[in-house]
N, C-alpha and C positions, 0 to 999 in steps of 0.2 A: 664524437663517432658513434654512432647507432647500437644501442643498447640491445645484446644478442637476445635471443628467445628464451633461455633457459633461464637468464639473470632476471628477467620482465617479469618470469613465473614467479619465482621467488620473492621480488618483491611484493607480486601481487598477492600470491599466500602470505605472509606478514601482515600486510595492512587489512586486507579482508578477511581472512581464518583466523587469525589469532587475537583469541579472546582477552588477554590482557591490555593489548592495543586497543582494543574496544573500549575498557573499564577506564585506561587513562585519558582516552580521548572525551569520554564523559566529565572526567573530573575535570580537565582543562576548561572543555564550554561551559560547566557550572560554576567555575568561578568569574567568568565573564560575561555571561550570557544568563545564569542563573535566575537572578531577580527581573530578570524584563517583564513586564506587565503586557500581555497579550490580549487582555478583554476590558473594555473600558464600558460596556455596557451588558450589563449579564442580564442571561436569557430570564425567564422567567422561571419561578423554583420549580414547578413542575416538567417544565420544557425538556425534552428527552426523557424523560426518568421510565419511561415504557419499554424501554430496550436497554434498562439499566441492569438488570435480573440478567436477560441472557448475555450480555457480553459479561458480566463476572462469571457466570456459570459456566458458558457453552463455550466463549470466545468469540462468537458470531453473533448476530441477527439480520433478519431481514427489516427493510426500513418501508414503512404504509403510507410516505408520505407522499402526496399527489403535485409536487410544486410545479413542473412543469416536463414536456417529452425532451429528451436530447434532441439537438439538430441533425437530421437523417442525411445520411452522405452513403452515397452508391461506395461501398468498399470494394469496388472492382476496380478501382483509381490506386487501392494501394497494393495490387496483386503481384506478388514477388518483392516486395521493399524489407521484407524482412530477413529474406536471403536466407544464411544459415541459423541466423539468431534466434530463439522463441518467440520475440514480438520486437516491434522498432515503433516509438512514441513518433505519432505522426499529429502531436498537435501547432506545432509550429505551421502547417500547413495549412489548419481552419483556425489560427489565433482567434480570430474576432469571435466567430461562435462557440468553441470552446470556453474563451475567458468569459462570456457572457454568461453561460451556461454555471458553468462551477461556481461565482459568483452571485447566480441565483438560488443557487444550492447552501454554499453558504450563509445566505438572509435567512435562511429557514430556522424560527426557535428550537424547532426539535431536533435540527441537525445538529446544529448549532450547540445546544443547551447539552446534546452525548456528548460533542467532544469536549467543551468545558470541563462535564462531569468526571469525564473518563481520566482527565488530566488534571485532577483538581484545580482547574481556573488558568491554568498557565500552557496552554498547548500550544504547538508551533506547526506552521505550513510544512512537514519535509521535501514533500515533492507532488507536483500533480501532472499527469499526463495523459493520453489520449492513446492506449496500446492495441495495435495491431498485428495479426499474427495470421501467416499461413500456415497450410496444412504443411505438416513434417514428419517425418517416421525418425528424425534424429532425437537424439537424448542427452542432455546438454549437459553440465553440473548442477545448473540452477532448476533442473527438472527433475533431479533427483529429491527424497524426502528432507526436509529441514527445517529450522526454525530459522526466523527473521531475526538480527541483532542488529538494527539501527537504533536500536533504546531498550532501557526494560520495561517499557511499556510501550506498543505502536499502537496504530489503528487504519486500517484501511478502509476510505470509500470507494466503494465500486458500484457505478452507473454504466447499466449495459446498453451499447450503443447500439447494437445489433441482437436479435434472437441467441442466444445462447442453449444448445444442447446439449447433451455427452457427449457429444461428436464435434463442438464448436471448443474444447479444451477448459471447461469452467474452473471457478478457483475451487480446487479440490483440496481437501484438509481432512484432518481428525480432530474430532472434538477435543475441548480442553481437558475434559476428564483422563480422557482415555490417552492424549497426548501427555499426560502428567505423568503416567507411567513407564514414556523413554529416557533413559538415562543423559546425563549430559555430561561433555568434558568441561574442565576446568579452562582448559588451555584452546580447546580448538573449536571451531564451528563445524558440527559435523553435518555430513551427509548420510543419508540410508537407501536401500534400494529397498523394494516388496520384502525380498528374501529378509534381510539383516533383522527388518521389524518383526517376523515372523518367528525367527531364528532365539532372538534376544529377549525379546517383551512380549511374545504370544500375542502380535497385533496382528489380523490378517485384514488386511487393506481392503481383499475385495468383500468385507464384510463392517468393517468400521469406518469407511471412506466416504467423507460426503460432498455430492456435487453442486457447485448453487447454480443451477440451471436457471435459465429466466429467460422473458422477455423484452422486447428493447425499451428503457424505460425503468425498470428494475431497478431494484436499488438494496444493497447490503455492506453492512460493514463486519469488521473481522479483526483482529486481532494477531499478527502473522507471529508474533515474538511467543503467542502462549499455544496457538493450533498447529502441527507440524504440517508441511502442505508438500506440496511441488506445481513445479512451473508446468504451462500449459502445454497439451500435449495433444494439437487440432487434429482432425481427420478434413475439418470444413474451415472456411477462416472467421475469424470474430474480430471485434470492435469492441473495446471496452474502457470507459474513466480509471483512471486509479487516483484519488488522492490520498497522501500517507500523512499522518501526524503523528508527530513524538512533542517530547516536552522541550522544553527550551535550548534542554543540556541533553542533547545524543550523541550515542557511541558513536555514529557516522553521520557524515552529512552527505555523502553520497558522491561525491566526486564529482565528475564531468557529466554523471546522466541525469543528473537534477535539475530545474529553473535555475536560469540564469538571473542575476543581478536585475537586470534589466524587463526580464518576465516576471519576475516578482513586483516590481514598481509597478507595472503595466495590470498587473492583478489587481495592487492596492487597491489604485486609482479607479479601476470599473468598481470594488466592492463600492469603494465611499458613495458612487450613484445608488446603490440599489435603494438609500433611504435613510431617514436621519436616526433611524434603531439598530444601526449597524453595532455590531458586535465586537468586530475585532479591533485591536490595534494594528498602528504598522509594524510595528516589531513580529506580528502572528504570521505576516508575511514575509516580512524581510532576515 
């Protein structure tokens, strides 16, 4: 019998919004996967350290590497695909080009070094997607201010596949030091409106929020668990690659929204072809 809407909502809340469930999940994953080696060939000691201070202090940084321009797609082909959702993952529509670009990015010493350093040498590829967003005036739950709880430490690598202006829904967040002023519940993953932040914490988002605008090819890193952020609110379309990293024992593996096992294996096989000095093991991808 089909589950009714109310019961589905309750189960979704328990799975995705209750922090004790997330912590219990991390404990279980740590028992089974915490010891996995995900880096076989460590980057040079200085690789990526130029980004370390900004990541640790501010929760984000801009990457200055010029590795390769992303594949250029006519984003008109994706028009209407995100429907009523904030975004839709279109990577599978151009998988070969997406895969080739992502594995080339992961082959950079500076980027691999930053990822390894942030997770003390044991990172895991939590997800990778190519997110297209249509213009919309609707505000969903994920577009309110929030912290992510994929793990106790997380990292988004964002690459712009189109120019992203203030009207294109850039990654919008509050820096780590100001985000620390926001109280966190022990039990429930919170959602905040602009008014909540002003009234409860004195945070005027019109002055404190940071918008990562940029040109096609620009790259950023941010920890979505440390910087409070909101989902894209687009007046014009945008196309952005998100690669998200956690430890090998995250609080959640993302359910059916993340990479499939076959896609992970495909990425690993493509990555192996990038050169003899590849940094990450199979367990980083799988």
